[in-house]
N, C-alpha and C positions, 0 to 999 in steps of 0.2 A: 476566338475572335468573332466567329459568326454568331455565336450565342449573344455576345455583347451587342452586336449590330441589330439582331432581332429584337432584343429587349428595348433598345433605344427607339427602334421603329414603332414598336407597340406603344411606347410612352408618347411618341410624337403624335400618333393617331388619336390617342386618348386625350392628350392636351388640346388638340384641335377641337375635339368634340366639346370639352369642358369650356373652352373659350367661347365657342359659338353659343352654347347653352346659356352662358352668363350674359352674352350680348342680347339674346332673345328675351331673357328674363327682364333685363333693364328696359328694353324697348317696349315690352308689353306693360310694364309699370307706368311708363310715360304715355302709352297709347291704350287706355282701358277699353276703347271701342273695339279693339281686336278680339276681346274676350266675349263680346256680345254677339249673339246669333239669333235673330237679326239685331242690328242693321248690317253687320259686317260678316257675311258668310265665309266660312273657312275656305271655300273653293276659290275665293278671291285673294287668299294669302299670297299665292304664287304670282298674281298679277300686280300686287302691291310692291313696286320695284324696290323701295327702301327696305322693306321687310324681307323680301326674297333674297336680296343681296347679302343680308346678314345670315339668313338660314342656310343658304346654299353657298358654300365656300369650297375651294379646292383643297384636296388632301393628297399629298404626294404628287405624282405626275398625272394620273387619270382618275383618282378618287375624288370624293366629294362628301359634304355633309348634307343632310336633308331633315325635314321636320316630320315626325311621325306622331300620331295621336293613338294612345292605347285605347282599347275597347272599354267602354263604361256602360252604365244602364241606359243612358240616352244614345250612346254610340256603340252598338254591339259589335262593330267591326273595327279592326285596327286599320287606319288609313293614312296615306301620305298627303300632307297639306303644303309642302314646299319641296320641290324636286326638280332637277334639271330637265327631266322629260315631262312636258306638260300633260301628255296623255295619261300619266299615272296619278294625276291629282284627283283625290277623292276615291281612288280605287282601293278595294280591299287588298291590303298589302300581302296578307297570308296567301290568298288565292293566287295573286299575281306571281309571287315568288315560288309557290308550289308548281305553277305551270312552267316557270322559267328554269328552275333548278331540278325538277324531277326527283330522282332518287336521292339527290344531295340536299333536298329541302330541309330535312330534319335537323341538320347541324345549324343551319341559319335560324330555324324556328326555336330551337332550344335557347339561343341567345336572347331572342325577343321575349320569350316566356319568362325567362329569369329576370329580365328588366321589368316587365309589366307586373309581375307578381311581387316584386320587391317593394320596399317602402322608401322610395326616393333614392335607390342605390344604383350604381352603374353595373352594367353587365357587358362582358367582352368575350370574344372567342373567334375561332377560325371556322370558315365554311368554304366549300368548293363552288366557284362560280361556274356558269354553264360552259365556259371555254376550258375547264379543267385546270384553271390556275387558282391558287388559294388566295383568299382574301381574309383580312382581319377587320373586325367591326367592333366598335364600342358604342353602347347605347347610354347616353347621358341624360338624366332627367332635367327638365326645365322647372326649377322650383316654383311652386305655387300654381302649376298647371298640370294638365294631363298629357303634356307633350314630352317627347324625347327627341334629342338630336342624335341621329345615327351618323357616325363618322366611320367611313370605310374606304379601303383601297387595297390593291394587290400588295402583298407584303414583299414580293420580289422586286418591287420598284425601289425598295430600300436595300435589300440584301444582294440583288444582282450586281450592282457596282462592286461590292466587296468580293463576290464570287469571281467576277472578271479580273479584279485586282489580284486575287490569289492565283488565278490561272496565269496571269501575266508574270507574277513573281515566280511561279513554278517553271514557266517557260524560260525566264531569264536565268533562273538557277540551273536548269538543265543545260542551257546554252553556255553558261559560265563553266559548268562542270566539264562539258565537252571541250571548251577552249583550254581549260587548265590541263585536261588529259592530253590534248594535242601538244601543248607546251612541254609537258613532262616527257612525252614520247620523243619529241624532237630533241629535247635536251639530253635525254638518255642516249639517243643515236649519235649526237655530236660528241658526247663524252666517250662513247664507245669508239668512234672514229679517231678521236684525239689519242685515246689510250693505245689503239691499234697502231697508229702512225708513230707515236712515241716509242712503243715497244719495238716496232720494226727498225727504227733508227738506232735505238739503244742496242738491240741485238746485233745490228750491222757493225756498229763501232766496237762492240765486244769481240766480234769475230775478227775484226781488223787487228785489234790489240793482241788477241790470242795468236794470230798468224805471225805478228811481229815478234812476239815472245818466242815462238817456236823457231823462227829463223835465227834469232839471237842465240838460242840455246845450241844451235849447230855451228856457231861461229860466224854467221853473217851479221857483222856489226855495222854494216852500211845500210841496213834496211831503214827505210823512212817510216817513222811512226807518225800517224795522223795527229795533227795539232788539235787538241781539244782544250779550250781555255775555260771551260765551265768550272764552277767551284764545288760541284758535287763529287760523289765518290768516283765517277768515271773520270773526271778531271784529275783527281788525286792519283788514280791508277795510271793515267797517261804520263803524268809528271814523274811518278816513281819508276816507270819503265824507261823513261828518258835518262833518269839519273843512273839506273842500272846499266843502260847501254854505254853511257859516258864513263862510268866507273870501270867497266870491263875494258873499254878502249884504253883508259889511262893505265890500268894495271898491265895490259899487254905491252904498251909502249915502254913502261918502266922495266919490265922483264927483258925486253929486247935491248934496252940501253945497258943493262947490267951484263948481258951476254956479249954485247959488242965491246 
């Protein structure tokens, strides 16, 4: 499941970059003055509100798209020309990122090199931001220009909700497991108590019937047999003992009558 979410997140980040690149391409076709330098310097791209609102768009919760120019013969450095942080406009992006990322710079740099050296192809990959959270970036070329749209954000903005959901599901499963275990234990105890009580009552009745049978066997026909009206074997035994008691009484009475 997490792999599916990761793949969908990567696709969402890439689609955002492609969408913005297409918008920039169409905008530049209808505004050819943006390609001229002079009269429209690239430093002013970020100040051109309509253009910057297209180039700079939100990705995920904290991510964004920005406009990057690859190095050419006339522009030996790769520079940012539309970015949420105005201080980065016109700055050598490689130098700025190397200072920001330190030893993690290479992963980011490999993505940009792959994009800039390709022939109008996308490049994507992961890199570690300075806060040690992993980001995913897609470099999408703007057709007919030396520009690329960089679409980037923290990947965990997409995967973290799924992780939290899995944790909640695990917690709920554990809670349900504990609840079921408690129910089973309580049920087992109730069954054990019921069996113990029933066994105690059954053994008591059996002892009572056995005592009555012993008294009858020694001639005590007046012994009172406990009345058990149940339809189980105990009830059958009680009724059989009553019949035996009555039969013996009748037999003795007839024997006395004959002697008399």
